C-alpha positions in Angstrom: -175.9 206.0 -67.4 -176.4 202.6 -68.8 -175.3 203.9 -72.3 -171.8 205.1 -70.8 -171.1 201.7 -69.5 -172.1 199.9 -72.3 -169.6 202.3 -74.3 -167.0 201.8 -71.7 -167.2 198.1 -71.9 -167.1 198.1 -75.7 -164.1 200.2 -75.6 -162.4 198.1 -73.1 -163.2 195.0 -75.0 -161.8 196.6 -78.1 -158.7 197.5 -76.3 -158.2 193.9 -74.9 -158.9 192.4 -78.3 -156.2 194.7 -79.9 -153.9 193.8 -77.1 -154.2 190.1 -77.4 -153.7 190.5 -81.4 -150.5 192.6 -80.5 -149.4 189.9 -78.1 -150.2 187.0 -80.5 -147.9 188.8 -83.2 -145.1 189.5 -80.9 -145.2 185.9 -79.7 -145.6 184.6 -83.1 -142.6 186.6 -84.4 -140.3 185.6 -81.4 -141.3 181.9 -82.0 -140.2 182.5 -85.7 -136.9 184.1 -84.7 -136.2 181.4 -82.1 -137.0 178.8 -84.7 -134.5 180.4 -87.0 -132.1 180.8 -84.3 -132.1 176.7 -83.9 -131.5 176.0 -87.4 -128.1 174.1 -87.5 -126.1 171.8 -89.8 -124.0 168.7 -88.6 -120.8 168.2 -90.2 -117.8 166.0 -90.0 -114.1 166.7 -90.7 -111.4 164.1 -91.4 -107.8 164.3 -90.7 -105.7 161.2 -91.9 -101.9 161.0 -91.9 -99.0 158.4 -92.2 -96.1 158.1 -90.0 -93.3 155.9 -89.4 -93.7 153.5 -86.5 -91.3 154.2 -83.6 -90.7 150.7 -82.0 -90.5 147.2 -83.6 -91.0 144.0 -81.5 -89.8 141.0 -83.4 -90.3 137.5 -81.7 -87.8 134.9 -83.4 -89.5 131.4 -82.4 -87.7 128.2 -83.2 -88.3 124.6 -82.2 -86.1 122.0 -80.5 -86.9 118.3 -80.4 -85.2 115.4 -78.6 -85.6 112.4 -76.2 -83.6 113.6 -73.1 -84.5 116.8 -71.3 -81.0 117.7 -70.5 -79.8 117.4 -74.1 -82.9 119.4 -75.1 -81.9 122.3 -72.8 -78.3 122.4 -74.3 -79.9 122.6 -77.7 -82.1 125.4 -76.8 -79.1 127.2 -75.4 -76.9 126.6 -78.3 -79.5 127.7 -80.8 -80.3 131.1 -78.6 -76.6 131.8 -78.8 -76.4 131.3 -82.4 -79.4 133.7 -82.8 -77.8 136.2 -80.3 -74.4 136.2 -82.2 -76.2 136.7 -85.7 -78.2 139.6 -84.5 -75.5 141.4 -82.8 -73.1 140.8 -85.7 -75.8 142.5 -88.1 -76.1 145.6 -85.8 -78.6 144.8 -83.1 -77.4 145.8 -79.7 -77.5 143.0 -77.0 -79.7 145.3 -74.9 -82.6 145.0 -77.2 -82.6 141.3 -77.0 -84.3 139.1 -74.5 -85.0 135.3 -74.3 -88.3 133.7 -73.1 -88.8 130.7 -71.1 -89.4 127.5 -73.4 -92.6 125.8 -73.4 -91.7 122.0 -73.3 -94.2 119.2 -74.5 -93.9 115.6 -73.4 -95.6 113.7 -76.3 -95.5 110.5 -74.2 -97.8 112.1 -71.9 -100.3 112.8 -74.6 -100.3 109.5 -76.4 -103.4 108.1 -74.2 -102.9 104.3 -75.3 -101.7 105.4 -78.7 -99.0 102.8 -79.4 -97.4 104.6 -82.5 -93.9 105.0 -82.0 -92.8 108.6 -81.8 -89.3 109.9 -83.0 -88.7 112.5 -80.3 -90.4 112.5 -76.8 -89.9 116.1 -76.2 -90.4 119.5 -78.1 -89.7 122.9 -77.0 -90.6 126.3 -78.7 -88.5 129.0 -77.2 -88.0 132.7 -78.8 -85.5 135.5 -78.8 -87.3 138.9 -78.9 -85.8 142.0 -80.5 -87.3 145.3 -79.0 -85.9 148.0 -80.9 -86.2 151.5 -82.1 -83.8 150.9 -85.1 -86.5 149.7 -87.5 -84.7 150.0 -90.6 -81.7 147.9 -89.2 -84.1 145.0 -87.9 -85.9 145.0 -91.1 -82.5 144.4 -92.9 -81.7 141.6 -90.6 -85.2 139.9 -91.0 -84.3 139.5 -94.6 -81.0 137.6 -93.7 -82.5 135.3 -91.0 -82.8 132.4 -93.6 -78.9 132.0 -93.3 -79.4 130.7 -89.7 -82.1 128.2 -91.1 -79.3 126.9 -93.3 -77.4 126.2 -90.2 -80.0 123.8 -88.7 -82.3 126.2 -86.6 -86.0 125.5 -87.2 -88.1 128.8 -87.1 -91.8 128.6 -86.6 -94.5 131.3 -86.5 -95.1 132.0 -90.3 -93.2 134.8 -91.9 -90.4 136.7 -90.1 -91.6 140.1 -91.1 -95.4 139.2 -90.4 -94.8 138.3 -86.9 -93.3 141.5 -85.9 -95.3 144.1 -84.3 -94.8 147.9 -84.9 -95.8 150.5 -82.7 -96.3 154.2 -83.0 -95.8 156.3 -79.7 -96.1 159.9 -80.9 -99.9 160.1 -80.9 -99.8 163.0 -78.3 -97.5 165.0 -80.4 -99.7 164.7 -83.4 -102.9 165.0 -81.9 -103.2 168.8 -81.7 -102.4 169.5 -85.5 -104.8 166.5 -86.6 -107.7 167.9 -84.6 -107.1 171.4 -85.9 -107.0 170.1 -89.4 -110.2 168.0 -88.9 -112.1 171.0 -87.4 -111.2 173.4 -90.4 -112.1 170.8 -92.7 -115.6 170.4 -91.0 -116.0 174.3 -91.2 -115.2 174.1 -95.0 -118.0 171.7 -95.4 -120.5 173.7 -93.2 -119.3 177.1 -95.1 -120.3 175.2 -98.4 -123.6 173.9 -97.1 -124.5 177.4 -95.9 -123.8 179.0 -99.2 -125.7 176.3 -101.2 -128.8 177.0 -98.9 -128.5 180.8 -98.9 -127.6 180.9 -95.4 -124.8 182.3 -93.3 -122.8 180.1 -91.0 -123.0 181.0 -87.2 -121.2 179.8 -84.2 -120.5 176.4 -83.0 -123.8 174.8 -81.2 -122.0 171.6 -80.3 -118.7 169.8 -81.0 -117.2 166.2 -80.5 -113.9 164.6 -81.3 -114.0 161.1 -82.3 -111.2 158.5 -81.0 -107.9 158.6 -83.0 -107.5 155.0 -84.8 -103.9 153.6 -85.7 -103.5 150.8 -88.3 -101.1 149.8 -90.9 -101.1 151.5 -94.2 -101.2 148.1 -95.8 -100.1 144.2 -95.3 -96.7 144.8 -97.1 -95.7 147.9 -95.1 -96.9 147.2 -91.4 -94.3 149.8 -90.2 -95.9 152.7 -91.8 -99.0 153.6 -89.7 -102.1 155.5 -90.8 -103.5 157.8 -87.8 -107.0 158.8 -88.5 -109.7 161.0 -86.5 -113.1 162.5 -87.3 -114.5 165.5 -85.6 -118.2 166.3 -85.7 -119.2 169.9 -85.4 -122.8 171.4 -85.1 -123.0 175.0 -86.5 -126.0 177.6 -86.3 -127.3 178.6 -89.5 -128.9 182.1 -90.1 -130.6 183.9 -92.9 
């Protein structure tokens, strides 16, 4: 009776041992498969294109000086009219023009005991601003503005063209194509990586779109904008 019990116990122990071995193998195989499933590669895709700006904002700043406020304002008005007439005569519509309120400085109030005689007590720095979608026309006028300088208008604020601001407003129109291009390029990189590592490219695990950046192509062509976006994609890899 005891021998039968010992035999049964031994047999049960053997079955348990074999079962544990089998379970360990199954768990180990599952872990290996899961680890292989988690293999991935992270790639980036770039889309970069150039577009013409849509809008130009061109502030034309000038300076007027005098010792009498009334005559100073008359000079401001006269110079503003000259600038308006010149711009309109060269193809810029009056609806695209606006005038800012002048900033007037009283030099006598800033002397603080300095007895040095000043030539002009008041100086003003007004501006006429062009806001236009006709960029080529505005750029042509920029090159002619020196003609007004010869008539006595003192312009300030550096180079005429460098002070202009160019704006690109069609970003929403170009976004879909650029995102598609960036994603396609990312996949091309991932496929190359998979090929080199003797793997197969799986589905997308995770993807993120970078922010769009817009900046001038170069200093001499600020009206040509370079639009750029980078997408980051994580792909699964399989053997």
